[in-house]
KEZA-964449 format. One record per residue: chain; x, y, z of N, C-alpha, C, O in turn; residue number from 1. Coordinates in nm, 3 decimals, m for minus. Layout:
! residues N
sefi n.xx n.yy n.zz ca.xx ca.yy ca.zz c.xx c.yy c.zz o.xx o.yy o.zz selum
A X Y Z X Y Z X Y Z X Y Z NUM
...
! end
This chain:
! residues 75
sefi n.xx n.yy n.zz ca.xx ca.yy ca.zz c.xx c.yy c.zz o.xx o.yy o.zz selum
A 0.549 m3.373 5.463 0.582 m3.238 5.502 0.592 m3.154 5.375 0.631 m3.203 5.269 1
A 0.555 m3.028 5.386 0.560 m2.937 5.272 0.689 m2.854 5.279 0.744 m2.834 5.387 2
A 0.735 m2.807 5.165 0.857 m2.727 5.160 0.846 m2.604 5.250 0.945 m2.562 5.309 3
A 0.728 m2.547 5.260 0.707 m2.428 5.343 0.725 m2.456 5.492 0.738 m2.363 5.571 4
A 0.727 m2.584 5.531 0.743 m2.624 5.671 0.884 m2.677 5.701 0.915 m2.707 5.817 5
A 0.967 m2.689 5.600 1.100 m2.748 5.617 1.192 m2.654 5.692 1.195 m2.534 5.665 6
A 1.269 m2.708 5.788 1.361 m2.623 5.865 1.484 m2.584 5.782 1.533 m2.663 5.703 7
A 1.533 m2.462 5.801 1.655 m2.419 5.731 1.774 m2.508 5.767 1.785 m2.555 5.880 8
A 1.861 m2.529 5.670 1.981 m2.610 5.692 1.961 m2.758 5.665 2.057 m2.835 5.675 9
A 1.841 m2.799 5.630 1.812 m2.941 5.605 1.799 m2.969 5.455 1.751 m2.885 5.379 10
A 1.844 m3.088 5.415 1.825 m3.133 5.277 1.695 m3.209 5.269 1.661 m3.289 5.356 11
A 1.621 m3.183 5.161 1.494 m3.251 5.139 1.487 m3.297 4.993 1.551 m3.239 4.906 12
A 1.409 m3.401 4.970 1.384 m3.449 4.834 1.239 m3.418 4.797 1.148 m3.441 4.876 13
A 1.219 m3.364 4.677 1.085 m3.331 4.630 1.012 m3.461 4.601 1.050 m3.537 4.512 14
A 0.906 m3.487 4.679 0.828 m3.610 4.663 0.716 m3.590 4.561 0.694 m3.675 4.476 15
A 0.646 m3.477 4.570 0.534 m3.450 4.479 0.510 m3.300 4.472 0.538 m3.226 4.566 16
A 0.457 m3.258 4.359 0.417 m3.119 4.341 0.268 m3.119 4.316 0.220 m3.175 4.218 17
A 0.194 m3.055 4.407 0.048 m3.053 4.401 0.004 m2.921 4.338 m0.031 m2.826 4.407 18
A 0.006 m2.919 4.207 m0.032 m2.798 4.136 m0.069 m2.829 3.993 m0.057 m2.942 3.947 19
A m0.113 m2.728 3.926 m0.153 m2.742 3.787 m0.034 m2.737 3.692 0.082 m2.729 3.733 20
A m0.067 m2.740 3.566 0.035 m2.741 3.461 0.123 m2.615 3.466 0.244 m2.623 3.448 21
A 0.060 m2.501 3.490 0.135 m2.376 3.496 0.238 m2.376 3.608 0.351 m2.332 3.589 22
A 0.199 m2.427 3.724 0.292 m2.433 3.838 0.405 m2.529 3.808 0.521 m2.501 3.838 23
A 0.372 m2.644 3.750 0.476 m2.742 3.716 0.576 m2.684 3.617 0.697 m2.706 3.630 24
A 0.526 m2.609 3.519 0.614 m2.549 3.420 0.702 m2.440 3.483 0.820 m2.429 3.451 25
A 0.644 m2.360 3.572 0.721 m2.254 3.637 0.832 m2.313 3.724 0.946 m2.267 3.719 26
A 0.798 m2.416 3.803 0.899 m2.480 3.887 1.006 m2.547 3.803 1.124 m2.544 3.838 27
A 0.966 m2.608 3.693 1.061 m2.673 3.603 1.158 m2.569 3.546 1.277 m2.596 3.534 28
A 1.107 m2.452 3.513 1.192 m2.344 3.462 1.290 m2.296 3.569 1.399 m2.249 3.538 29
A 1.249 m2.310 3.696 1.336 m2.272 3.808 1.434 m2.384 3.842 1.524 m2.365 3.924 30
A 1.416 m2.502 3.780 1.505 m2.615 3.804 1.458 m2.708 3.913 1.536 m2.788 3.964 31
A 1.330 m2.699 3.951 1.277 m2.784 4.058 1.178 m2.884 3.998 1.077 m2.846 3.939 32
A 1.210 m3.013 4.015 1.125 m3.121 3.964 1.114 m3.229 4.071 1.192 m3.232 4.166 33
A 1.016 m3.317 4.054 1.001 m3.429 4.148 1.129 m3.511 4.146 1.185 m3.538 4.040 34
A 1.175 m3.551 4.266 1.294 m3.631 4.280 1.419 m3.549 4.308 1.521 m3.605 4.348 35
A 1.414 m3.418 4.286 1.530 m3.333 4.311 1.559 m3.319 4.460 1.468 m3.321 4.542 36
A 1.687 m3.305 4.493 1.730 m3.282 4.631 1.760 m3.133 4.644 1.833 m3.075 4.565 37
A 1.701 m3.071 4.747 1.717 m2.928 4.772 1.769 m2.906 4.913 1.737 m2.983 5.005 38
A 1.848 m2.802 4.931 1.891 m2.758 5.063 1.810 m2.634 5.097 1.811 m2.536 5.022 39
A 1.740 m2.637 5.210 1.663 m2.521 5.253 1.761 m2.423 5.317 1.816 m2.449 5.424 40
A 1.783 m2.311 5.250 1.879 m2.211 5.296 1.815 m2.119 5.400 1.874 m2.090 5.504 41
A 1.693 m2.074 5.370 1.625 m1.979 5.458 1.475 m1.995 5.440 1.427 m2.027 5.331 42
A 1.403 m1.972 5.549 1.257 m1.979 5.543 1.200 m1.879 5.642 1.241 m1.876 5.759 43
A 1.107 m1.799 5.596 1.039 m1.704 5.682 0.898 m1.753 5.708 0.836 m1.809 5.617 44
A 0.844 m1.734 5.829 0.705 m1.774 5.854 0.612 m1.698 5.760 0.616 m1.575 5.755 45
A 0.530 m1.769 5.689 0.434 m1.712 5.594 0.504 m1.628 5.487 0.444 m1.537 5.429 46
A 0.631 m1.659 5.461 0.709 m1.586 5.361 0.777 m1.681 5.265 0.751 m1.802 5.267 47
A 0.865 m1.628 5.181 0.931 m1.712 5.082 1.033 m1.808 5.143 1.079 m1.790 5.256 48
A 1.065 m1.910 5.065 1.165 m2.010 5.103 1.279 m2.000 5.001 1.255 m2.002 4.881 49
A 1.402 m1.989 5.050 1.518 m1.988 4.961 1.578 m2.128 4.966 1.611 m2.179 5.073 50
A 1.592 m2.189 4.848 1.647 m2.324 4.840 1.765 m2.325 4.744 1.774 m2.245 4.651 51
A 1.855 m2.419 4.769 1.970 m2.440 4.681 1.960 m2.580 4.623 1.941 m2.676 4.697 52
A 1.971 m2.591 4.492 1.964 m2.720 4.426 2.092 m2.797 4.457 2.201 m2.746 4.434 53
A 2.079 m2.918 4.509 2.195 m2.997 4.553 2.289 m3.033 4.438 2.410 m3.042 4.459 54
A 2.236 m3.055 4.319 2.320 m3.096 4.206 2.375 m2.976 4.131 2.495 m2.969 4.105 55
A 2.287 m2.883 4.096 2.328 m2.769 4.013 2.389 m2.655 4.094 2.466 m2.575 4.040 56
A 2.356 m2.646 4.222 2.414 m2.545 4.308 2.353 m2.407 4.298 2.399 m2.315 4.365 57
A 2.249 m2.389 4.216 2.188 m2.257 4.205 2.080 m2.238 4.311 2.018 m2.334 4.356 58
A 2.061 m2.114 4.351 1.960 m2.081 4.452 1.839 m2.015 4.387 1.852 m1.936 4.293 59
A 1.724 m2.050 4.439 1.599 m1.988 4.391 1.512 m1.954 4.511 1.523 m2.014 4.618 60
A 1.427 m1.856 4.490 1.330 m1.816 4.593 1.194 m1.869 4.549 1.149 m1.842 4.437 61
A 1.130 m1.942 4.638 0.997 m1.997 4.611 0.900 m1.929 4.707 0.920 m1.931 4.828 62
A 0.796 m1.868 4.651 0.697 m1.802 4.734 0.626 m1.899 4.828 0.623 m2.020 4.803 63
A 0.570 m1.846 4.936 0.506 m1.931 5.036 0.393 m2.015 4.977 0.381 m2.133 5.008 64
A 0.310 m1.955 4.894 0.198 m2.029 4.835 0.243 m2.148 4.753 0.186 m2.256 4.761 65
A 0.345 m2.126 4.674 0.399 m2.234 4.591 0.470 m2.338 4.678 0.455 m2.458 4.657 66
A 0.547 m2.291 4.777 0.620 m2.383 4.866 0.525 m2.470 4.947 0.559 m2.582 4.983 67
A 0.405 m2.418 4.976 0.308 m2.496 5.053 0.241 m2.604 4.969 0.162 m2.682 5.021 68
A 0.273 m2.610 4.839 0.217 m2.713 4.751 0.323 m2.810 4.701 0.296 m2.895 4.616 69
A 0.446 m2.797 4.755 0.556 m2.887 4.718 0.581 m2.981 4.836 0.629 m2.940 4.942 70
A 0.547 m3.108 4.816 0.565 m3.208 4.921 0.708 m3.260 4.917 0.759 m3.296 4.811 71
A 0.773 m3.263 5.034 0.912 m3.308 5.044 0.929 m3.410 5.155 0.845 m3.420 5.244 72
A 1.038 m3.485 5.148 1.076 m3.579 5.254 1.221 m3.550 5.290 1.298 m3.507 5.204 73
A 1.259 m3.574 5.416 1.398 m3.551 5.456 1.493 m3.640 5.375 1.460 m3.754 5.344 74
A 1.607 m3.587 5.343 1.706 m3.661 5.265 1.807 m3.724 5.358 1.899 m3.792 5.313 75
! end
């Protein structure tokens, strides 16, 4: 399942990021890496996804295009 498809209120673990070096660096700067646990706070159809990092507690907004390339599994 992709992050863009994850239901709000659920915890997910980042399984893989399907993107280039630039995307990996941008997500890393936002605090999102493979293996991280995220709480999906809000998701709009074809819109951004707001996630909260389970360990650090900070929230970030991930655009739909980027979220559709982040593979996650339920935690």
